[in-house]
N, CA, C, O and the ligand as a Tripos MOL2 file, in Angstrom:
@<TRIPOS>MOLECULE
protein
  297   295    75     0     0
PROTEIN
NO_CHARGES

@<TRIPOS>ATOM
      1 N         -78.6930  151.1560  -56.9490 N.3       1 MET1
      2 CA        -77.8910  149.9020  -57.3200 C.3       1 MET1
      3 C         -78.6150  148.7060  -56.9130 C.2       1 MET1
      4 O         -78.9490  147.8370  -57.7180 O.2       1 MET1
      5 N         -78.8690  148.6580  -55.6080 N.am      2 ILE2
      6 CA        -79.6000  147.4100  -55.0950 C.3       2 ILE2
      7 C         -80.9910  147.0800  -55.8050 C.2       2 ILE2
      8 O         -81.3730  145.9450  -56.0870 O.2       2 ILE2
      9 N         -81.6990  148.2960  -56.0510 N.am      3 LEU3
     10 CA        -82.9850  148.1040  -56.8120 C.3       3 LEU3
     11 C         -82.8860  147.5080  -58.2630 C.2       3 LEU3
     12 O         -83.7050  146.7120  -58.7230 O.2       3 LEU3
     13 N         -81.8130  147.9750  -58.9110 N.am      4 LYS4
     14 CA        -81.4230  147.5630  -60.1280 C.3       4 LYS4
     15 C         -81.1980  146.0070  -60.0930 C.2       4 LYS4
     16 O         -81.7880  145.2690  -60.8820 O.2       4 LYS4
     17 N         -80.4200  145.5940  -59.2550 N.am      5 TRP5
     18 CA        -80.0010  144.1770  -59.1020 C.3       5 TRP5
     19 C         -81.2710  143.4630  -58.8210 C.2       5 TRP5
     20 O         -81.4980  142.4200  -59.4340 O.2       5 TRP5
     21 N         -82.0910  143.9050  -57.9860 N.am      6 LEU6
     22 CA        -83.3460  143.2110  -57.6520 C.3       6 LEU6
     23 C         -84.2480  142.9990  -58.8150 C.2       6 LEU6
     24 O         -84.6920  141.8780  -59.0640 O.2       6 LEU6
     25 N         -84.5340  144.0510  -59.5390 N.am      7 ILE7
     26 CA        -85.3090  144.0800  -60.7950 C.3       7 ILE7
     27 C         -84.6750  143.0280  -61.6650 C.2       7 ILE7
     28 O         -85.3020  142.0290  -62.0160 O.2       7 ILE7
     29 N         -83.4010  143.2640  -62.0160 N.am      8 PHE8
     30 CA        -82.7070  142.2480  -62.9170 C.3       8 PHE8
     31 C         -82.8550  140.7810  -62.5300 C.2       8 PHE8
     32 O         -83.1540  139.8910  -63.3260 O.2       8 PHE8
     33 N         -82.6000  140.6050  -61.1450 N.am      9 GLY9
     34 CA        -82.6360  139.2940  -60.6920 C.3       9 GLY9
     35 C         -84.1310  138.7040  -60.7990 C.2       9 GLY9
     36 O         -84.3110  137.5170  -61.0700 O.2       9 GLY9
     37 N         -85.0890  139.5130  -60.5940 N.am     10 ALA10
     38 CA        -86.4000  139.0170  -60.6160 C.3      10 ALA10
     39 C         -86.8050  138.6950  -62.1020 C.2      10 ALA10
     40 O         -87.4270  137.6590  -62.3380 O.2      10 ALA10
     41 N         -86.4420  139.6130  -63.1570 N.am     11 ILE11
     42 CA        -86.6800  139.1530  -64.4190 C.3      11 ILE11
     43 C         -85.9940  137.9680  -64.8140 C.2      11 ILE11
     44 O         -86.6230  137.0640  -65.3660 O.2      11 ILE11
     45 N         -84.7550  137.8710  -64.5890 N.am     12 VAL12
     46 CA        -83.8980  136.6050  -64.8270 C.3      12 VAL12
     47 C         -84.7270  135.4430  -64.2490 C.2      12 VAL12
     48 O         -85.0640  134.4990  -64.9640 O.2      12 VAL12
     49 N         -85.0340  135.5190  -63.0140 N.am     13 TYR13
     50 CA        -85.7180  134.3940  -62.2710 C.3      13 TYR13
     51 C         -86.9950  134.0260  -62.9800 C.2      13 TYR13
     52 O         -87.3050  132.8580  -63.2140 O.2      13 TYR13
     53 N         -87.7850  135.1610  -63.3420 N.am     14 ALA14
     54 CA        -89.0770  134.8330  -63.8660 C.3      14 ALA14
     55 C         -88.9200  134.1340  -65.3090 C.2      14 ALA14
     56 O         -89.6630  133.2140  -65.6500 O.2      14 ALA14
     57 N         -87.9280  134.6260  -66.1030 N.am     15 ILE15
     58 CA        -87.8380  133.9530  -67.3790 C.3      15 ILE15
     59 C         -87.3000  132.5680  -67.1510 C.2      15 ILE15
     60 O         -87.7040  131.6450  -67.8580 O.2      15 ILE15
     61 N         -86.4180  132.3720  -66.2120 N.am     16 TYR16
     62 CA        -85.9340  131.0450  -66.0220 C.3      16 TYR16
     63 C         -87.0380  130.0200  -65.4900 C.2      16 TYR16
     64 O         -87.1100  128.8670  -65.9170 O.2      16 TYR16
     65 N         -87.8450  130.5180  -64.5720 N.am     17 ILE17
     66 CA        -88.8700  129.6420  -64.0140 C.3      17 ILE17
     67 C         -89.9580  129.3430  -65.2250 C.2      17 ILE17
     68 O         -90.4350  128.2100  -65.2880 O.2      17 ILE17
     69 N         -90.3300  130.2820  -66.1240 N.am     18 LEU18
     70 CA        -91.1630  130.2300  -67.2040 C.3      18 LEU18
     71 C         -90.6150  128.9760  -68.1470 C.2      18 LEU18
     72 O         -91.2540  127.9520  -68.3890 O.2      18 LEU18
     73 N         -89.4090  129.2680  -68.5750 N.am     19 PHE19
     74 CA        -88.7880  128.5140  -69.3620 C.3      19 PHE19
     75 C         -88.6220  126.9860  -68.8640 C.2      19 PHE19
     76 O         -88.9090  126.0260  -69.5790 O.2      19 PHE19
     77 N         -88.1310  126.8860  -67.5730 N.am     20 PHE20
     78 CA        -87.8520  125.6690  -66.7920 C.3      20 PHE20
     79 C         -89.2550  124.9700  -66.8320 C.2      20 PHE20
     80 O         -89.4730  123.8980  -67.3970 O.2      20 PHE20
     81 N         -90.1420  125.6980  -66.1790 N.am     21 LYS21
     82 CA        -91.6420  124.9590  -66.1250 C.3      21 LYS21
     83 C         -92.0780  124.4420  -67.3680 C.2      21 LYS21
     84 O         -92.4060  123.2560  -67.3990 O.2      21 LYS21
     85 N         -92.1470  125.2060  -68.5230 N.am     22 ASP22
     86 CA        -92.6440  124.7590  -69.7110 C.3      22 ASP22
     87 C         -91.8840  123.5630  -70.1070 C.2      22 ASP22
     88 O         -92.5160  122.5570  -70.4290 O.2      22 ASP22
     89 N         -90.5960  123.5590  -70.1200 N.am     23 LYS23
     90 CA        -89.7680  122.4410  -70.5230 C.3      23 LYS23
     91 C         -90.1050  121.0780  -69.7460 C.2      23 LYS23
     92 O         -90.2890  119.9560  -70.2180 O.2      23 LYS23
     93 N         -90.1310  121.5200  -68.3930 N.am     24 GLY24
     94 CA        -90.1950  120.4300  -67.4200 C.3      24 GLY24
     95 C         -91.5960  119.6740  -67.4860 C.2      24 GLY24
     96 O         -91.7180  118.4530  -67.3880 O.2      24 GLY24
     97 N         -92.7010  120.6440  -67.6780 N.am     25 ILE25
     98 CA        -93.9480  119.8890  -67.8710 C.3      25 ILE25
     99 C         -94.1200  119.1530  -69.0040 C.2      25 ILE25
    100 O         -94.6850  118.0630  -68.9180 O.2      25 ILE25
    101 N         -93.6780  119.6160  -70.1850 N.am     26 LEU26
    102 CA        -93.6260  118.9550  -71.3930 C.3      26 LEU26
    103 C         -93.0100  117.7280  -71.4070 C.2      26 LEU26
    104 O         -93.5510  116.7170  -71.8550 O.2      26 LEU26
    105 N         -91.7050  117.7720  -70.8550 N.am     27 SER27
    106 CA        -90.9480  116.4660  -70.8980 C.3      27 SER27
    107 C         -91.4970  115.5530  -69.8910 C.2      27 SER27
    108 O         -91.3960  114.3360  -70.0490 O.2      27 SER27
    109 N         -92.0940  116.0810  -68.8280 N.am     28 ASN28
    110 CA        -92.5370  115.1800  -67.7370 C.3      28 ASN28
    111 C         -93.8290  114.4120  -68.2650 C.2      28 ASN28
    112 O         -94.0160  113.2130  -68.0540 O.2      28 ASN28
    113 N         -94.6750  115.2130  -68.9570 N.am     29 SER29
    114 CA        -95.8990  114.6230  -69.4600 C.3      29 SER29
    115 C         -95.4980  113.5560  -70.5200 C.2      29 SER29
    116 O         -95.9810  112.4240  -70.5300 O.2      29 SER29
    117 N         -94.6240  113.9840  -71.3620 N.am     30 ASN30
    118 CA        -94.2980  112.9050  -72.4020 C.3      30 ASN30
    119 C         -93.5990  111.7690  -71.8360 C.2      30 ASN30
    120 O         -93.8320  110.6570  -72.3090 O.2      30 ASN30
    121 N         -92.7780  111.9020  -70.8900 N.am     31 ARG31
    122 CA        -92.1620  110.8270  -70.2100 C.3      31 ARG31
    123 C         -93.0810  109.8320  -69.5610 C.2      31 ARG31
    124 O         -92.9640  108.6090  -69.6450 O.2      31 ARG31
    125 N         -94.1160  110.5660  -68.8280 N.am     32 SER32
    126 CA        -95.1020  109.6380  -68.0860 C.3      32 SER32
    127 C         -96.0390  108.9550  -69.1540 C.2      32 SER32
    128 O         -96.4040  107.7940  -68.9710 O.2      32 SER32
    129 N         -96.3920  109.5930  -70.1530 N.am     33 SER33
    130 CA        -97.2880  109.0140  -71.1110 C.3      33 SER33
    131 C         -96.5240  107.9010  -71.7380 C.2      33 SER33
    132 O         -97.1080  106.8330  -71.9250 O.2      33 SER33
    133 N         -95.2730  108.0430  -72.0830 N.am     34 LYS34
    134 CA        -94.4420  106.9270  -72.6900 C.3      34 LYS34
    135 C         -94.4200  105.8930  -71.6840 C.2      34 LYS34
    136 O         -94.6020  104.7330  -72.0520 O.2      34 LYS34
    137 N         -94.2270  106.1440  -70.4960 N.am     35 ARG35
    138 CA        -94.1340  105.0530  -69.4240 C.3      35 ARG35
    139 C         -95.4150  104.2360  -69.4230 C.2      35 ARG35
    140 O         -95.4160  103.0060  -69.3690 O.2      35 ARG35
    141 N         -96.5100  104.9930  -69.4870 N.am     36 ASP36
    142 CA        -97.7880  104.2710  -69.4490 C.3      36 ASP36
    143 C         -98.0670  103.3630  -70.6400 C.2      36 ASP36
    144 O         -98.6400  102.2770  -70.5480 O.2      36 ASP36
    145 N         -97.5700  103.9510  -71.8620 N.am     37 ASP37
    146 CA        -97.6150  103.0770  -72.9320 C.3      37 ASP37
    147 C         -96.7130  101.8600  -72.8310 C.2      37 ASP37
    148 O         -97.0460  100.7690  -73.2930 O.2      37 ASP37
    149 N         -95.4880  102.0930  -72.1740 N.am     38 SER38
    150 CA        -94.6860  100.8250  -72.2480 C.3      38 SER38
    151 C         -95.1570   99.8780  -71.1870 C.2      38 SER38
    152 O         -94.8300   98.6920  -71.2430 O.2      38 SER38
    153 N         -95.9410  100.3650  -70.1820 N.am     39 ASP39
    154 CA        -96.5250   99.5070  -69.1620 C.3      39 ASP39
    155 C         -97.6690   98.6100  -69.7880 C.2      39 ASP39
    156 O         -98.0400   97.5220  -69.3470 O.2      39 ASP39
    157 N         -98.1510   99.2650  -70.8860 N.am     40 SER40
    158 CA        -99.1370   98.5950  -71.8040 C.3      40 SER40
    159 C        -100.2640   98.0440  -70.9950 C.2      40 SER40
    160 O        -100.4340   96.8250  -70.9760 O.2      40 SER40
    161 N        -101.0690   98.8680  -70.3070 N.am     41 GLU41
    162 CA       -102.1700   98.3580  -69.5680 C.3      41 GLU41
    163 C        -103.4270   98.4750  -70.6640 C.2      41 GLU41
    164 O        -104.1860   99.4360  -70.7900 O.2      41 GLU41
    165 N        -103.4310   97.3720  -71.3330 N.am     42 GLU42
    166 CA       -104.3210   97.3090  -72.4450 C.3      42 GLU42
    167 C        -105.8190   97.1580  -71.9440 C.2      42 GLU42
    168 O        -106.1030   96.4580  -70.9720 O.2      42 GLU42
    169 N        -106.7360   97.8530  -72.6640 N.am     43 MET43
    170 CA       -108.1740   97.8520  -72.3100 C.3      43 MET43
    171 C        -108.8940   96.9690  -73.3270 C.2      43 MET43
    172 O        -108.7330   97.1090  -74.5390 O.2      43 MET43
    173 N        -109.6940   96.0560  -72.7810 N.am     44 ILE44
    174 CA       -110.3690   95.1460  -73.7170 C.3      44 ILE44
    175 C        -111.8990   95.2790  -73.2210 C.2      44 ILE44
    176 O        -112.2510   95.7300  -72.1310 O.2      44 ILE44
    177 N        -112.6640   94.8320  -74.1630 N.am     45 GLU45
    178 CA       -114.0170   95.0230  -73.9380 C.3      45 GLU45
    179 C        -114.8130   93.8270  -73.5070 C.2      45 GLU45
    180 O        -114.7620   92.7940  -74.1740 O.2      45 GLU45
    181 N        -115.5590   93.9190  -72.4070 N.am     46 CYS46
    182 CA       -116.3720   92.8830  -71.8310 C.3      46 CYS46
    183 C        -117.2420   92.3180  -72.7540 C.2      46 CYS46
    184 O        -117.9410   93.0570  -73.4470 O.2      46 CYS46
    185 N        -117.3010   91.0110  -72.8660 N.am     47 CYS47
    186 CA       -118.2340   90.3280  -73.9840 C.3      47 CYS47
    187 C        -119.6070   90.4560  -73.5940 C.2      47 CYS47
    188 O        -120.5010   90.3970  -74.4380 O.2      47 CYS47
    189 N        -119.8310   90.6220  -72.4070 N.am     48 GLU48
    190 CA       -121.3540   90.7510  -71.7930 C.3      48 GLU48
    191 C        -121.9970   92.0300  -71.9450 C.2      48 GLU48
    192 O        -123.0490   92.1660  -72.5690 O.2      48 GLU48
    193 N        -121.2910   93.0970  -71.3040 N.am     49 CYS49
    194 CA       -121.8310   94.3450  -71.1790 C.3      49 CYS49
    195 C        -121.0990   95.5200  -71.9370 C.2      49 CYS49
    196 O        -121.5590   96.6620  -71.9510 O.2      49 CYS49
    197 N        -119.9640   95.1690  -72.5480 N.am     50 GLY50
    198 CA       -119.2830   96.0430  -73.4490 C.3      50 GLY50
    199 C        -118.5080   97.1220  -72.6200 C.2      50 GLY50
    200 O        -118.1030   98.1360  -73.1870 O.2      50 GLY50
    201 N        -118.2960   96.9140  -71.2750 N.am     51 THR51
    202 CA       -117.4480   97.7510  -70.4580 C.3      51 THR51
    203 C        -115.9420   97.5030  -70.7700 C.2      51 THR51
    204 O        -115.5330   96.3520  -70.9190 O.2      51 THR51
    205 N        -115.2290   98.4370  -70.8550 N.am     52 PHE52
    206 CA       -113.7510   98.3760  -71.1240 C.3      52 PHE52
    207 C        -112.9600   98.2820  -69.7850 C.2      52 PHE52
    208 O        -113.0090   99.1250  -68.8900 O.2      52 PHE52
    209 N        -112.2730   97.2110  -69.7750 N.am     53 VAL53
    210 CA       -111.5690   96.8860  -68.4310 C.3      53 VAL53
    211 C        -110.0840   96.6860  -68.7600 C.2      53 VAL53
    212 O        -109.8150   96.3530  -69.9140 O.2      53 VAL53
    213 N        -109.1630   96.8390  -67.9400 N.am     54 ALA54
    214 CA       -107.6800   96.4830  -68.0590 C.3      54 ALA54
    215 C        -107.5680   95.0830  -68.0690 C.2      54 ALA54
    216 O        -108.2690   94.4140  -67.3100 O.2      54 ALA54
    217 N        -106.7110   94.5270  -68.8960 N.am     55 THR55
    218 CA       -106.4570   93.1250  -69.0220 C.3      55 THR55
    219 C        -106.1530   92.5200  -67.6920 C.2      55 THR55
    220 O        -106.5920   91.4140  -67.3760 O.2      55 THR55
    221 N        -105.4000   93.2490  -66.9120 N.am     56 LYS56
    222 CA       -104.9600   92.7460  -65.4390 C.3      56 LYS56
    223 C        -106.1010   92.4240  -64.6290 C.2      56 LYS56
    224 O        -106.0970   91.4680  -63.8530 O.2      56 LYS56
    225 N        -107.2010   93.2950  -64.8090 N.am     57 GLU57
    226 CA       -108.3990   93.0840  -63.9750 C.3      57 GLU57
    227 C        -109.4970   92.3980  -64.5560 C.2      57 GLU57
    228 O        -110.5610   92.2270  -63.9620 O.2      57 GLU57
    229 N        -109.2270   91.9500  -65.8550 N.am     58 ALA58
    230 CA       -110.3460   91.3070  -66.5800 C.3      58 ALA58
    231 C        -110.4060   89.8700  -66.0240 C.2      58 ALA58
    232 O        -109.4500   89.2580  -65.5470 O.2      58 ALA58
    233 N        -111.7490   89.3930  -66.1650 N.am     59 PHE59
    234 CA       -111.9020   87.9120  -65.8920 C.3      59 PHE59
    235 C        -112.0160   87.1010  -67.3270 C.2      59 PHE59
    236 O        -112.5630   87.6300  -68.2950 O.2      59 PHE59
    237 N        -111.4970   85.8740  -67.3810 N.am     60 ILE60
    238 CA       -111.4380   85.1700  -68.6780 C.3      60 ILE60
    239 C        -112.0090   83.9190  -68.4360 C.2      60 ILE60
    240 O        -111.7390   83.2230  -67.4570 O.2      60 ILE60
    241 N        -112.9050   83.5910  -69.4440 N.am     61 LYS61
    242 CA       -113.6610   82.3090  -69.4170 C.3      61 LYS61
    243 C        -113.8240   82.0070  -70.8480 C.2      61 LYS61
    244 O        -114.2740   82.7970  -71.6780 O.2      61 LYS61
    245 N        -113.3910   80.6970  -71.0950 N.am     62 ASN62
    246 CA       -113.6090   80.1980  -72.5390 C.3      62 ASN62
    247 C        -113.0580   81.0080  -73.5530 C.2      62 ASN62
    248 O        -113.6110   81.1510  -74.6440 O.2      62 ASN62
    249 N        -111.8230   81.6290  -73.1920 N.am     63 GLY63
    250 CA       -111.1490   82.5910  -74.1630 C.3      63 GLY63
    251 C        -111.7300   83.9400  -74.3240 C.2      63 GLY63
    252 O        -111.1990   84.7320  -75.1030 O.2      63 GLY63
    253 N        -112.9100   84.2990  -73.5620 N.am     64 LYS64
    254 CA       -113.6030   85.5420  -73.6550 C.3      64 LYS64
    255 C        -113.2260   86.3430  -72.3710 C.2      64 LYS64
    256 O        -112.9710   85.8330  -71.2800 O.2      64 LYS64
    257 N        -113.2280   87.6560  -72.6610 N.am     65 PHE65
    258 CA       -113.0050   88.6240  -71.4740 C.3      65 PHE65
    259 C        -114.2940   89.1500  -70.9020 C.2      65 PHE65
    260 O        -115.2920   89.4090  -71.5740 O.2      65 PHE65
    261 N        -114.1830   89.2810  -69.6380 N.am     66 TYR66
    262 CA       -115.2890   89.9380  -68.9140 C.3      66 TYR66
    263 C        -114.8620   90.7550  -67.8150 C.2      66 TYR66
    264 O        -113.8750   90.4680  -67.1380 O.2      66 TYR66
    265 N        -115.6230   91.8280  -67.6040 N.am     67 CYS67
    266 CA       -115.3420   92.9490  -66.6110 C.3      67 CYS67
    267 C        -115.6220   92.5100  -65.0500 C.2      67 CYS67
    268 O        -115.1860   93.1270  -64.0770 O.2      67 CYS67
    269 N        -116.3470   91.4480  -65.0060 N.am     68 SER68
    270 CA       -116.7450   91.1500  -63.5700 C.3      68 SER68
    271 C        -117.0430   89.6700  -63.5900 C.2      68 SER68
    272 O        -117.1870   89.0270  -64.6300 O.2      68 SER68
    273 N        -117.1290   89.1430  -62.2920 N.am     69 LYS69
    274 CA       -117.6080   87.6810  -62.1880 C.3      69 LYS69
    275 C        -119.0860   87.5930  -62.5180 C.2      69 LYS69
    276 O        -119.5360   86.6340  -63.1450 O.2      69 LYS69
    277 N        -119.8580   88.6240  -62.0840 N.am     70 GLU70
    278 CA       -121.2690   88.7830  -62.6380 C.3      70 GLU70
    279 C        -121.4270   88.5870  -64.1560 C.2      70 GLU70
    280 O        -122.2480   87.7980  -64.6240 O.2      70 GLU70
    281 N        -120.6780   89.2730  -64.8340 N.am     71 CYS71
    282 CA       -120.7510   89.1330  -66.3640 C.3      71 CYS71
    283 C        -120.3250   87.6910  -66.8520 C.2      71 CYS71
    284 O        -120.8240   87.0680  -67.7890 O.2      71 CYS71
    285 N        -119.3690   87.3180  -66.0770 N.am     72 MET72
    286 CA       -118.7660   86.0100  -66.5680 C.3      72 MET72
    287 C        -119.6110   84.9860  -66.3610 C.2      72 MET72
    288 O        -119.6330   84.0640  -67.1760 O.2      72 MET72
    289 N        -120.4550   84.9800  -65.2220 N.am     73 ASN73
    290 CA       -121.3170   83.9360  -64.8920 C.3      73 ASN73
    291 C        -122.7640   84.0020  -65.4150 C.2      73 ASN73
    292 O        -123.6490   83.2490  -65.0100 O.2      73 ASN73
    293 N        -122.9490   85.0150  -66.4000 N.am     74 LYS74
    294 CA       -124.2460   85.2800  -67.0270 C.3      74 LYS74
    295 C        -124.4840   84.1460  -68.1000 C.2      74 LYS74
    296 O        -125.5150   84.1400  -68.7730 O.2      74 LYS74
    297 ZN       -119.2960   93.1750  -68.1100 Zn       75 ZN75
@<TRIPOS>BOND
     1     1     2 1
     2     2     3 1
     3     3     4 2
     4     3     5 am
     5     5     6 1
     6     6     7 1
     7     7     8 2
     8     7     9 am
     9     9    10 1
    10    10    11 1
    11    11    12 2
    12    11    13 am
    13    13    14 1
    14    14    15 1
    15    15    16 2
    16    15    17 am
    17    17    18 1
    18    18    19 1
    19    19    20 2
    20    19    21 am
    21    21    22 1
    22    22    23 1
    23    23    24 2
    24    23    25 am
    25    25    26 1
    26    26    27 1
    27    27    28 2
    28    27    29 am
    29    29    30 1
    30    30    31 1
    31    31    32 2
    32    31    33 am
    33    33    34 1
    34    34    35 1
    35    35    36 2
    36    35    37 am
    37    37    38 1
    38    38    39 1
    39    39    40 2
    40    39    41 am
    41    41    42 1
    42    42    43 1
    43    43    44 2
    44    43    45 am
    45    45    46 1
    46    46    47 1
    47    47    48 2
    48    47    49 am
    49    49    50 1
    50    50    51 1
    51    51    52 2
    52    51    53 am
    53    53    54 1
    54    54    55 1
    55    55    56 2
    56    55    57 am
    57    57    58 1
    58    58    59 1
    59    59    60 2
    60    59    61 am
    61    61    62 1
    62    62    63 1
    63    63    64 2
    64    63    65 am
    65    65    66 1
    66    66    67 1
    67    67    68 2
    68    67    69 am
    69    69    70 1
    70    70    71 1
    71    71    72 2
    72    71    73 am
    73    73    74 1
    74    74    75 1
    75    75    76 2
    76    75    77 am
    77    77    78 1
    78    78    79 1
    79    79    80 2
    80    79    81 am
    81    81    82 1
    82    82    83 1
    83    83    84 2
    84    83    85 am
    85    85    86 1
    86    86    87 1
    87    87    88 2
    88    87    89 am
    89    89    90 1
    90    90    91 1
    91    91    92 2
    92    91    93 am
    93    93    94 1
    94    94    95 1
    95    95    96 2
    96    95    97 am
    97    97    98 1
    98    98    99 1
    99    99   100 2
   100    99   101 am
   101   101   102 1
   102   102   103 1
   103   103   104 2
   104   103   105 am
   105   105   106 1
   106   106   107 1
   107   107   108 2
   108   107   109 am
   109   109   110 1
   110   110   111 1
   111   111   112 2
   112   111   113 am
   113   113   114 1
   114   114   115 1
   115   115   116 2
   116   115   117 am
   117   117   118 1
   118   118   119 1
   119   119   120 2
   120   119   121 am
   121   121   122 1
   122   122   123 1
   123   123   124 2
   124   123   125 am
   125   125   126 1
   126   126   127 1
   127   127   128 2
   128   127   129 am
   129   129   130 1
   130   130   131 1
   131   131   132 2
   132   131   133 am
   133   133   134 1
   134   134   135 1
   135   135   136 2
   136   135   137 am
   137   137   138 1
   138   138   139 1
   139   139   140 2
   140   139   141 am
   141   141   142 1
   142   142   143 1
   143   143   144 2
   144   143   145 am
   145   145   146 1
   146   146   147 1
   147   147   148 2
   148   147   149 am
   149   149   150 1
   150   150   151 1
   151   151   152 2
   152   151   153 am
   153   153   154 1
   154   154   155 1
   155   155   156 2
   156   155   157 am
   157   157   158 1
   158   158   159 1
   159   159   160 2
   160   159   161 am
   161   161   162 1
   162   162   163 1
   163   163   164 2
   164   163   165 am
   165   165   166 1
   166   166   167 1
   167   167   168 2
   168   167   169 am
   169   169   170 1
   170   170   171 1
   171   171   172 2
   172   171   173 am
   173   173   174 1
   174   174   175 1
   175   175   176 2
   176   175   177 am
   177   177   178 1
   178   178   179 1
   179   179   180 2
   180   179   181 am
   181   181   182 1
   182   182   183 1
   183   183   184 2
   184   183   185 am
   185   185   186 1
   186   186   187 1
   187   187   188 2
   188   187   189 am
   189   189   190 1
   190   190   191 1
   191   191   192 2
   192   191   193 am
   193   193   194 1
   194   194   195 1
   195   195   196 2
   196   195   197 am
   197   197   198 1
   198   198   199 1
   199   199   200 2
   200   199   201 am
   201   201   202 1
   202   202   203 1
   203   203   204 2
   204   203   205 am
   205   205   206 1
   206   206   207 1
   207   207   208 2
   208   207   209 am
   209   209   210 1
   210   210   211 1
   211   211   212 2
   212   211   213 am
   213   213   214 1
   214   214   215 1
   215   215   216 2
   216   215   217 am
   217   217   218 1
   218   218   219 1
   219   219   220 2
   220   219   221 am
   221   221   222 1
   222   222   223 1
   223   223   224 2
   224   223   225 am
   225   225   226 1
   226   226   227 1
   227   227   228 2
   228   227   229 am
   229   229   230 1
   230   230   231 1
   231   231   232 2
   232   231   233 am
   233   233   234 1
   234   234   235 1
   235   235   236 2
   236   235   237 am
   237   237   238 1
   238   238   239 1
   239   239   240 2
   240   239   241 am
   241   241   242 1
   242   242   243 1
   243   243   244 2
   244   243   245 am
   245   245   246 1
   246   246   247 1
   247   247   248 2
   248   247   249 am
   249   249   250 1
   250   250   251 1
   251   251   252 2
   252   251   253 am
   253   253   254 1
   254   254   255 1
   255   255   256 2
   256   255   257 am
   257   257   258 1
   258   258   259 1
   259   259   260 2
   260   259   261 am
   261   261   262 1
   262   262   263 1
   263   263   264 2
   264   263   265 am
   265   265   266 1
   266   266   267 1
   267   267   268 2
   268   267   269 am
   269   269   270 1
   270   270   271 1
   271   271   272 2
   272   271   273 am
   273   273   274 1
   274   274   275 1
   275   275   276 2
   276   275   277 am
   277   277   278 1
   278   278   279 1
   279   279   280 2
   280   279   281 am
   281   281   282 1
   282   282   283 1
   283   283   284 2
   284   283   285 am
   285   285   286 1
   286   286   287 1
   287   287   288 2
   288   287   289 am
   289   289   290 1
   290   290   291 1
   291   291   292 2
   292   291   293 am
   293   293   294 1
   294   294   295 1
   295   295   296 2
@<TRIPOS>SUBSTRUCTURE
     1 MET1         2 RESIDUE 1 A MET
     2 ILE2         6 RESIDUE 1 A ILE
     3 LEU3        10 RESIDUE 1 A LEU
     4 LYS4        14 RESIDUE 1 A LYS
     5 TRP5        18 RESIDUE 1 A TRP
     6 LEU6        22 RESIDUE 1 A LEU
     7 ILE7        26 RESIDUE 1 A ILE
     8 PHE8        30 RESIDUE 1 A PHE
     9 GLY9        34 RESIDUE 1 A GLY
    10 ALA10       38 RESIDUE 1 A ALA
    11 ILE11       42 RESIDUE 1 A ILE
    12 VAL12       46 RESIDUE 1 A VAL
    13 TYR13       50 RESIDUE 1 A TYR
    14 ALA14       54 RESIDUE 1 A ALA
    15 ILE15       58 RESIDUE 1 A ILE
    16 TYR16       62 RESIDUE 1 A TYR
    17 ILE17       66 RESIDUE 1 A ILE
    18 LEU18       70 RESIDUE 1 A LEU
    19 PHE19       74 RESIDUE 1 A PHE
    20 PHE20       78 RESIDUE 1 A PHE
    21 LYS21       82 RESIDUE 1 A LYS
    22 ASP22       86 RESIDUE 1 A ASP
    23 LYS23       90 RESIDUE 1 A LYS
    24 GLY24       94 RESIDUE 1 A GLY
    25 ILE25       98 RESIDUE 1 A ILE
    26 LEU26      102 RESIDUE 1 A LEU
    27 SER27      106 RESIDUE 1 A SER
    28 ASN28      110 RESIDUE 1 A ASN
    29 SER29      114 RESIDUE 1 A SER
    30 ASN30      118 RESIDUE 1 A ASN
    31 ARG31      122 RESIDUE 1 A ARG
    32 SER32      126 RESIDUE 1 A SER
    33 SER33      130 RESIDUE 1 A SER
    34 LYS34      134 RESIDUE 1 A LYS
    35 ARG35      138 RESIDUE 1 A ARG
    36 ASP36      142 RESIDUE 1 A ASP
    37 ASP37      146 RESIDUE 1 A ASP
    38 SER38      150 RESIDUE 1 A SER
    39 ASP39      154 RESIDUE 1 A ASP
    40 SER40      158 RESIDUE 1 A SER
    41 GLU41      162 RESIDUE 1 A GLU
    42 GLU42      166 RESIDUE 1 A GLU
    43 MET43      170 RESIDUE 1 A MET
    44 ILE44      174 RESIDUE 1 A ILE
    45 GLU45      178 RESIDUE 1 A GLU
    46 CYS46      182 RESIDUE 1 A CYS
    47 CYS47      186 RESIDUE 1 A CYS
    48 GLU48      190 RESIDUE 1 A GLU
    49 CYS49      194 RESIDUE 1 A CYS
    50 GLY50      198 RESIDUE 1 A GLY
    51 THR51      202 RESIDUE 1 A THR
    52 PHE52      206 RESIDUE 1 A PHE
    53 VAL53      210 RESIDUE 1 A VAL
    54 ALA54      214 RESIDUE 1 A ALA
    55 THR55      218 RESIDUE 1 A THR
    56 LYS56      222 RESIDUE 1 A LYS
    57 GLU57      226 RESIDUE 1 A GLU
    58 ALA58      230 RESIDUE 1 A ALA
    59 PHE59      234 RESIDUE 1 A PHE
    60 ILE60      238 RESIDUE 1 A ILE
    61 LYS61      242 RESIDUE 1 A LYS
    62 ASN62      246 RESIDUE 1 A ASN
    63 GLY63      250 RESIDUE 1 A GLY
    64 LYS64      254 RESIDUE 1 A LYS
    65 PHE65      258 RESIDUE 1 A PHE
    66 TYR66      262 RESIDUE 1 A TYR
    67 CYS67      266 RESIDUE 1 A CYS
    68 SER68      270 RESIDUE 1 A SER
    69 LYS69      274 RESIDUE 1 A LYS
    70 GLU70      278 RESIDUE 1 A GLU
    71 CYS71      282 RESIDUE 1 A CYS
    72 MET72      286 RESIDUE 1 A MET
    73 ASN73      290 RESIDUE 1 A ASN
    74 LYS74      294 RESIDUE 1 A LYS
    75 ZN75       297 GROUP 0 **** ****
């Protein structure tokens, strides 16, 4: 009797974990990617060397974007 319950419990637990994990991973990744999009960390191309940088980290001079001060001062 106890063995039956253990096997039954293990199977139910395994199915529950598989189902829960799949759902959790999918929903979490979707949520995180959506959050990243909503944060809108846009990437822009450096006018000098073509490197893509986040707008937050970019340097702006005369309306043009640069990846670093070195590129900006060229
Ligand atoms: Zn650059």
